[in-house]
C-alpha positions as a printed Julia matrix, in Angstrom:
322×3 Matrix{Float64}:
 -56.94   55.65    0.58
 -53.94   53.8     2.01
 -52.79   52.83   -1.5
 -53.21   56.43   -2.64
 -51.0    57.63    0.23
 -48.4    55.0    -0.66
 -48.49   56.02   -4.33
 -48.06   59.73   -3.51
 -45.2    58.96   -1.13
 -43.51   56.78   -3.77
 -43.84   59.47   -6.43
 -42.48   62.13   -4.05
 -39.52   59.9    -3.26
 -38.83   59.3    -6.94
 -39.1    63.02   -7.72
 -36.77   63.89   -4.85
 -34.32   61.29   -6.13
 -34.58   62.76   -9.62
 -33.81   66.25   -8.3
 -30.73   65.17   -6.37
 -29.48   63.09   -9.29
 -30.14   66.06  -11.57
 -28.23   68.38   -9.26
 -25.25   66.06   -9.37
 -25.47   65.81  -13.14
 -25.64   69.61  -13.37
 -22.51   70.0   -11.25
 -20.7    67.45  -13.4
 -21.91   69.19  -16.57
 -20.66   72.58  -15.36
 -17.28   71.1   -14.42
 -17.01   69.38  -17.81
 -17.97   72.53  -19.72
 -15.46   74.65  -17.79
 -12.7    72.1   -18.37
 -13.45   72.06  -22.11
 -13.42   75.88  -22.21
 -10.15   76.11  -20.32
  -8.62   73.61  -22.76
  -9.45   76.16  -25.5
  -7.74   78.98  -23.64
 -10.56   80.5   -21.58
  -9.85   81.42  -17.97
 -12.92   80.86  -15.77
 -13.03   81.13  -11.98
 -15.45   81.77   -9.12
 -15.36   81.75   -5.34
 -18.3    79.43   -4.77
 -21.11   77.62   -6.57
 -24.49   76.71   -5.09
 -27.4    74.78   -6.58
 -30.79   75.08   -4.88
 -34.44   75.29   -5.84
 -35.59   71.88   -4.55
 -37.87   70.33   -5.7
 -39.06   72.08   -8.89
 -36.1    74.22   -9.98
 -32.37   74.13  -10.44
 -31.13   77.52   -9.26
 -27.39   77.83   -9.85
 -25.57   80.76   -8.25
 -21.92   81.61   -8.9
 -20.31   84.09   -6.5
 -17.54   86.39   -7.78
 -17.38   84.87  -11.29
 -14.39   86.01  -13.37
 -14.01   85.17  -17.07
 -11.22   86.04  -19.52
 -11.39   85.24  -23.26
  -8.6    83.12  -24.82
  -6.53   85.99  -26.23
  -6.78   87.94  -22.96
  -8.31   91.02  -24.56
 -11.62   90.94  -22.64
 -12.26   90.14  -18.99
 -15.6    90.15  -17.15
 -16.16   90.15  -13.41
 -19.34   90.34  -11.33
 -20.33   89.81   -7.69
 -22.62   86.96   -8.75
 -24.4    85.31  -11.65
 -27.61   83.33  -11.23
 -28.91   80.79  -13.76
 -32.42   79.4   -13.2
 -34.19   76.44  -14.79
 -37.28   74.36  -14.06
 -36.27   70.84  -13.08
 -38.69   69.38  -15.63
 -37.43   71.76  -18.39
 -33.71   71.97  -17.67
 -32.85   73.17  -21.2
 -34.89   76.38  -20.8
 -32.83   78.78  -18.72
 -32.98   82.29  -17.29
 -29.8    84.15  -16.33
 -29.99   87.09  -13.93
 -27.12   89.57  -13.84
 -26.18   91.79  -10.88
 -26.78   95.51  -10.98
 -23.07   96.21  -11.36
 -20.43   94.39  -13.45
 -17.0    95.28  -14.76
 -15.29   94.68  -18.11
 -11.62   95.12  -18.96
 -10.67   95.57  -22.62
  -7.73   96.97  -24.62
  -9.49  100.32  -24.98
 -10.05  100.6   -21.23
 -12.15   99.38  -18.34
 -15.91   99.86  -18.17
 -18.51   99.52  -15.42
 -21.96   98.28  -16.48
 -24.94   99.08  -14.28
 -28.64   98.35  -14.7
 -31.96   98.41  -12.92
 -32.72   95.0   -14.44
 -30.65   92.86  -16.8
 -31.56   89.28  -17.6
 -31.41   86.74  -20.38
 -33.52   83.73  -21.29
 -32.84   80.99  -23.79
 -33.27   77.41  -24.9
 -30.37   75.05  -25.48
 -30.44   71.77  -27.36
 -30.67   68.53  -25.38
 -27.36   67.07  -26.46
 -24.0    66.05  -25.04
 -22.6    69.32  -26.42
 -25.6    71.68  -26.15
 -26.0    74.64  -28.49
 -28.05   77.76  -27.97
 -31.17   77.56  -30.15
 -32.63   80.95  -29.3
 -32.19   83.57  -26.64
 -33.27   87.03  -25.51
 -31.49   89.66  -23.44
 -33.56   92.45  -21.87
 -32.21   95.44  -19.99
 -33.73   98.43  -18.21
 -31.86  101.62  -17.26
 -28.55  100.38  -18.62
 -25.41  102.41  -18.05
 -21.92  101.78  -19.41
 -19.25  104.01  -17.88
 -15.88  103.91  -19.62
 -14.38  106.84  -17.73
 -13.87  109.27  -20.61
 -17.08  108.09  -22.28
 -20.52  106.91  -21.21
 -23.57  105.3   -22.76
 -27.02  105.2   -21.14
 -29.99  103.24  -22.53
 -33.46  103.5   -21.07
 -34.55  100.13  -22.47
 -33.04   97.59  -24.83
 -33.81   94.08  -26.07
 -31.71   91.73  -28.19
 -33.15   88.47  -29.52
 -31.27   85.78  -31.46
 -32.22   82.44  -32.92
 -30.6    79.91  -35.2
 -31.51   80.53  -38.84
 -31.36   77.13  -40.49
 -27.77   76.25  -39.57
 -25.81   76.52  -36.29
 -23.66   79.3   -37.81
 -26.51   81.49  -39.11
 -28.45   83.73  -36.76
 -31.57   85.85  -37.01
 -31.03   88.95  -34.89
 -33.53   91.52  -33.66
 -32.5    94.57  -31.64
 -34.53   97.46  -30.37
 -33.74  100.19  -27.92
 -34.89  103.65  -26.94
 -33.75  106.55  -24.83
 -30.1   106.18  -25.88
 -27.76  108.88  -24.57
 -24.02  109.11  -25.2
 -21.62  111.18  -23.13
 -18.0   112.29  -23.15
 -15.78  111.26  -26.03
 -18.47  108.92  -27.38
 -20.92  111.8   -27.79
 -18.22  113.85  -29.5
 -17.52  111.0   -31.94
 -21.18  110.36  -32.77
 -22.19  114.0   -33.22
 -19.06  116.18  -33.46
 -20.98  119.3   -34.43
 -23.67  118.89  -31.77
 -26.31  119.09  -34.49
 -28.75  116.63  -32.93
 -30.38  116.16  -29.51
 -28.46  114.38  -26.75
 -30.91  111.45  -26.75
 -31.45  109.04  -29.65
 -35.19  108.33  -29.68
 -35.08  104.75  -30.98
 -32.96  102.18  -32.79
 -34.35   99.0   -34.39
 -32.62   96.22  -36.29
 -33.88   93.02  -37.98
 -31.22   91.0   -39.81
 -29.66   87.62  -40.5
 -25.96   87.31  -39.72
 -23.83   84.52  -41.19
 -20.16   84.25  -40.15
 -18.01   82.73  -42.91
 -14.44   82.05  -41.89
 -12.66   85.37  -41.44
 -15.57   87.3   -43.02
 -19.31   87.48  -42.6
 -22.52   88.29  -44.43
 -25.46   90.4   -43.26
 -28.94   90.31  -44.76
 -30.52   93.49  -43.43
 -34.29   93.23  -43.51
 -34.66   96.55  -41.71
 -32.62   99.0   -39.71
 -34.35  102.12  -38.43
 -33.02  105.11  -36.5
 -34.96  108.07  -35.11
 -32.76  110.81  -33.67
 -34.45  114.16  -33.34
 -35.13  115.51  -36.84
 -33.22  112.62  -38.4
 -35.08  109.44  -39.4
 -33.35  106.71  -41.39
 -34.59  103.36  -42.69
 -32.29  100.88  -44.42
 -32.57   97.49  -46.11
 -30.07   95.48  -48.12
 -27.26   92.94  -47.97
 -23.56   93.26  -47.2
 -20.61   90.91  -47.35
 -17.55   91.73  -45.29
 -14.2    90.16  -46.1
 -11.31   89.37  -43.8
 -10.01   92.91  -44.3
 -13.21   94.36  -42.81
 -14.22   96.17  -46.01
 -17.96   95.78  -46.79
 -19.4    95.12  -50.25
 -23.06   95.42  -51.19
 -25.96   97.8   -51.59
 -28.19   99.41  -48.97
 -31.5   101.0   -49.95
 -32.1   104.01  -47.73
 -35.0   106.29  -46.92
 -33.98  109.48  -45.18
 -35.82  112.33  -43.49
 -33.98  115.29  -42.06
 -31.34  115.84  -44.71
 -29.89  118.92  -43.0
 -29.13  116.93  -39.86
 -27.69  114.09  -41.94
 -25.39  116.5   -43.79
 -24.15  117.98  -40.51
 -23.3   114.47  -39.3
 -21.4   113.74  -42.52
 -19.4   116.92  -42.11
 -18.63  116.12  -38.49
 -17.55  112.56  -39.24
 -15.32  113.74  -42.09
 -15.99  110.55  -44.05
 -16.58  112.61  -47.21
 -14.21  115.3   -48.5
 -15.62  118.77  -47.82
 -15.17  119.68  -51.49
 -17.7   117.0   -52.38
 -20.37  118.13  -49.89
 -22.04  120.71  -52.24
 -22.53  117.94  -54.84
 -24.11  115.67  -52.22
 -26.38  118.48  -51.0
 -27.54  119.2   -54.55
 -28.07  115.49  -55.23
 -30.19  114.98  -52.1
 -32.2   118.12  -52.85
 -32.94  116.82  -56.34
 -34.11  113.45  -54.98
 -36.33  114.85  -52.21
 -39.98  113.84  -52.58
 -42.97  116.01  -51.78
 -43.26  114.52  -48.29
 -39.68  115.55  -47.47
 -38.2   112.06  -47.71
 -35.24  111.02  -49.86
 -34.8   107.52  -51.25
 -31.47  106.37  -52.65
 -29.0   103.49  -52.76
 -25.72  103.48  -50.89
 -23.39  101.29  -52.96
 -20.2    99.84  -51.49
 -17.91   98.27  -54.09
 -14.17   97.88  -54.64
 -13.45   99.46  -51.27
 -15.33  102.67  -52.05
 -18.8   104.18  -51.45
 -21.18  106.07  -53.66
 -24.57  107.62  -53.06
 -26.41  106.65  -56.22
 -24.12  108.11  -58.91
 -22.3   110.44  -56.47
 -18.88  109.15  -55.25
 -18.37  109.52  -51.5
 -14.91  108.12  -50.86
 -13.36  105.03  -49.23
 -15.66  102.52  -47.56
 -15.26  102.15  -43.76
 -13.54   99.14  -42.24
 -15.9    97.23  -39.95
 -14.97   95.46  -36.7
 -13.94   91.79  -36.67
 -16.8    89.46  -37.73
 -17.31   87.6   -34.5
 -16.53   87.48  -30.83
 -14.15   84.82  -29.52
 -15.56   81.27  -29.71
 -18.01   80.53  -26.93
 -16.71   78.34  -24.1
């Protein structure tokens, strides 16, 4: 029994030593990562940092964190950020966000609120760790941009490396999505659809390639009142933001879709009767319409029907991670 007590005491001492050594290594790792990010132009600051959770966790809490991307176009501030990890699985982390955060961007400031917003992920065990997969889950999300607002009852975004560090499998689903203000006016100018989008789902692989990127869309689905849309296909987007490729679409609720097209003014009004007649001719007995949306040479066509210039998409990626 005496030897058992000695063994337990020795193991406890070793484990305690491991935790304190690990805490020191974590502090050094954070300082090294911040220094490397600042060398690349990021501005990262906080009022205080604390690491607790002895003996089985490393709970890192930053108070008043403030981060600005290298070109200064996006700034994030929050009262705190908490990152949690088990001491025996330090590469598996959980990040807990506060219920209120602020963002500053060229198009204006925005306040983000939530009932619950957290992320989990696994990073590689390496001197320069990379994210291998991660998930962000939010409940009762609200984004208030002053003149516009977006509320989401529930949303989840999952990402994982798809073969190479630059390729990512992405899955997004959300429901109870409500836009307000200028955002609602932009999404549905004619007010043809309900205020709340029922659901939005996305399953795709995204591959950045220099100034452009490629998207392999396994499925995108939208249900918004009478409108239901499913899409599959592949797109390549060049440095100019113009997409090229073909999307296979299945549509229900053609009247609502036509009202959206009119409101968005992406198709000349003189061409709308031709599109209406084309969709009517392709409508199946169950009320669905199946067709290809082709984007080529900077223009769009719905099957054989020309629609007009293709839209320019946003830049292919966010600023490099710190």
